[in-house]
N, C-alpha and C positions, 0 to 999 in steps of 0.2 A: 247465215253460214256459220256452220260448226268449226270452232277451231280445233284441229286434229291432235294440237298438241296437249289439248285438256283430257284426251283419252288416255287413260292409264296403258300403261307400256303391256301390264299383263294381259289387257284386253286384245291387243293387237297380235300378241305372240302365242296365246292358249289354242291349243288346238281345237278343232271341231269335237264336240262330245260324240265319241263313237257308238253306235247302236249297241256293239256287242259290250261294251263295258257297260251302259245302261242295264242292258239286260242281266250282266253278271252282278250289279248292284241291286237290282229288284230280286234277283233269285237271292241272293245273301239275307236279302230283308225278310224274308222267309223262312223263320227259324225251324220251323218243323222240317220243310223242305232240304235246308242245308244239314240239319241234323241226320235226316235220312239218308243224303249222298255221304256223309262221313259213315254210317254204318254200313252203308252199300258198300264202300270203297274197303270197308274191314273186312267184310265177309268175303270180297274176293281176295283180298290179300291172304284170308284165313285159308281160303280153298286152293289157292294155285302157289302161292308160295310155303304155306302151313307145310305140306309135304317133303320140302328140303329141309325143315328143321325137324320136325317128329316124323323121321324117316320109317315108319314102321310099316311095313306090307298088311294092307287092309284085308287082305284074302287069308294071311297066316294063321293056322289052327294051332292053339293051344290049349290043349284039355285040361293041363293042369291049372291052369289060372281061369276057367270058365266062372262066368257070373260074379265077377269080382265087383268092387263098387272103385268110385276115382282112388286113384294113388298116385305117386310119382312117375311110376312107371306106366301107368295106362290112367292118365288125366280124366277120362271120361268114364272109365270102368271098362269091362269085356261082356260079351254075350255070354250065350249057353255054349258056345263051339271054341271060345277064348279069342274071339277077334276082337282087336283095339279098336273100341269104340269111335275115339277121336278120329283115328286114319279112317273108319268107315263113312264116318259123318262128313270128312273132306273128300275124300274119293266120291261119296254120293252128290255133294254139293256140285263138284264139277260136273257131274251128268244131267243133275237137275237144272242149274243155269244153263248148261249148254242146249237141253229139250227147250227151257222156255225163252231162251234168244232167238233160236232159231225156227222155232214155231211163232215168234212172235214177229219175224221178219217176213215169213210165208202168208200170214194172215195179214200184215200191213202191206205187202205188195197185192194181194187179192183184193183187199177192201180199197187202198188207193186207186187200184186200176178201174174198179167197178164205180166207185164214188166220182170220177174224173169222166170216165165213159158218159155216165147217167148225167152228170149234171152241165154237162157241155153238148152233148148231142140230145137234142129232144126225142129223136126217133127211138134212141136207146133208153130214154129215160123209165117208159112204163115196164117193158118187159125185163129189165135188169133189177128194177123196184121190187116187181113182184118177186122175183127169184131170191132177190134180199129178203123179203117179207115168208117165203116160204121156208128158207134155213131158219129163221126168227122164230117160227112157230112149229119147229122139229123139236122133239124133246131130246135135248144134248146128250145126256149122259147115257141112256138106252143105244142112242144111234152110235155112239162112241163104243160101247160094248159089242154090238153086232159087227161093226167094222174089225175090230180088234180081233174077233172070234172068228170071222171070215178070213181073214187074212195074215193072221200070225204065224201060222205055220208054213205057209208058201215063202214068205219073206225071209222067215228063218232060215230054210232050206236053201235058198238063192243068195242070200248075202250073208248069212252066219246068224248066231241067236243073239249076238250085241246090237252089230249095225242092221240087222233087220228090223229088230224092235224100236232101234231109234229112229229108222226112217218110216215106220209105221205109226209112232205116237208122235212124231214131229208133224207128219201128213196129216193125220186124224183132229188134232189140235187146230192145225193151221187153217184147214177149210171148213173148221165150227166157229172161229172166232173172228172172221172177216167181217162180220154184218155192221157190227156197230160204227168202225173205222167208215165202210163205205157212206152210210148214211151222213155221219158229221162232213166228210169231205164232199158229200152232193151237195151239201148245203151252203157250204163255202164258194164251192165253184159256182152255183147259182146266182150268188152273190156277185162273186168275181166279175163274172162273164159281162154284167151291165155296166162295169165301170168303165170310164171315157179311154182310158189307155188300152183295154181290149179293142173296144169300139174302133179305134185308131189304128190297130195292129190289124185288123180286119180289111179296113178300108185299104190299106197301104198295099192289098195281096199277099201278106204273110202267110204262108200255108198253115193249117190245122194243127199239125203235129208240133210244128215250130210255136205258135200261141200257148200250145198247153206246156210245152219244156219249158218256156221262156218266160213265160208270164204268170201261168194258174199255177203251177205247181210251186214255185219258191213262194208264192202268196197265202197256199196252203198248209205251208210247211210245219207251222206252229201246231196246227190240230194233228198232223201226222205224227209230230215229235210225242205230243201229248198221249195219244193211243200206243205209240211203243212203249212207254214207260209202263203204263198201264197195264199194257198187252203182256209184259213179262212175268206181272204179278199172276195176272190170271194164268198164263201158260204153267206157271211153276205150281199153280194150286190144282191145274186139273191134270198134271202129270202124277202128282202126290197121290191123287184120289184114284188115279187108275192103277197103280203103283200098291196103294193102301189096299185094293180090290182084289189083288194079286195079278192084275192082267197086264202089268209092265214088264219091266225088265226081269230077266232070271235072278234067283236067289244069291247067287254067285257075283251079281252085277249091283251093286248097291246103289241105290237113290234113297233120297230123303223119305218119300213114301214106301218105298219097301222097307226101311228100317224101321217106319211105325206099323208096318203090316207084320215083319217077323215078331216085333218088342211087344205087340199088343199082347200075345200069350203068356209072355215073362212080367205082365205090370206089377203083379204082387210080389212077385222074387226079386226084380232088379227093375225099378220104376226108372231108373235113368236113361235104359234104354228107349224110351219113348220120349222123355224129357227133352234130350238134345236135338236129335233129329226135329220134333215139333218146335222146339224154340227155334232153330235153324231158319225152318219154313216161315214161321209167325214173324221174325227179324226181317227175312227176307221182303215178305210181302208187304210190312207195314213201311220199309223204309222206301221202297218202291213206288208206294201210293202218294206218301209224302213228297216223294221225289216229283211224281207226276204233276201234283196239285202246284207245286213251287214252279215248275216249268211253263206249267198252264198260266198261272199268274206274271211269270216274267215275260212270257211272250205277247202278254196283253197289250196292244198299240195303247189303250186308254191308261195303264198304269206305266209304259213308258215316258207318256207326255207328261206325266206328274212330276 
């Protein structure tokens, strides 16, 4: 018989190890992911808090100060119309990140819905997976260009030039980026529905939608979160590509891709016009990718057990 007095007091009073604490500890152990988190938070602070410090109107035209290099008054220099490039990069970041996050949420919603329905209901698996394969086989960039050319003027006239283009770009990115999430979630659901607790829930008479909401979705959330982090980077790149091709927002509504498009013609005169938005896109995508890798490792049950 074990003597309880021989057990250290700390062992009796120590709280059980929290899953969240273990996940955070595993996340911090991933140096690249933790650095990515710091860089991404820094970008968010510059984009959303920076205008309170550097309160220059990004659309203010000052012809006398055009094509200037970096200075105290204009830290990132100016463009050919005298726009302050730092103000434009911050304003473009707000738009690009808003497009990336909103499009990611739409793609995540569609992908999770298709993946859960396909993995849980056998009769829906074939049609939904064939639909997924169809979207994967489509040439996405030409498809995006065709959709934008067909609906751009209609949405501009109905919602206004800025809101209409925002809705259109978010929609076209969201409906063309959900397929990988759907396939990942489907695989997790196929594995999950064979577990004993799912069988027990079915035997108890629990309705299908409650099983999905209460048991299936919480257990595939790790895959969804990883897809979310990587989806933001992919959406930002897609929006920047469309804006660089001149099919994004209007010229007086800067995004990082639009700034690259406008600055390409002045590359030899003022190369910093391309450097700063390109650096912002690169840092955002790189930090989010590292963040996604760290989230994947932190949510891996095998890592948490170690």
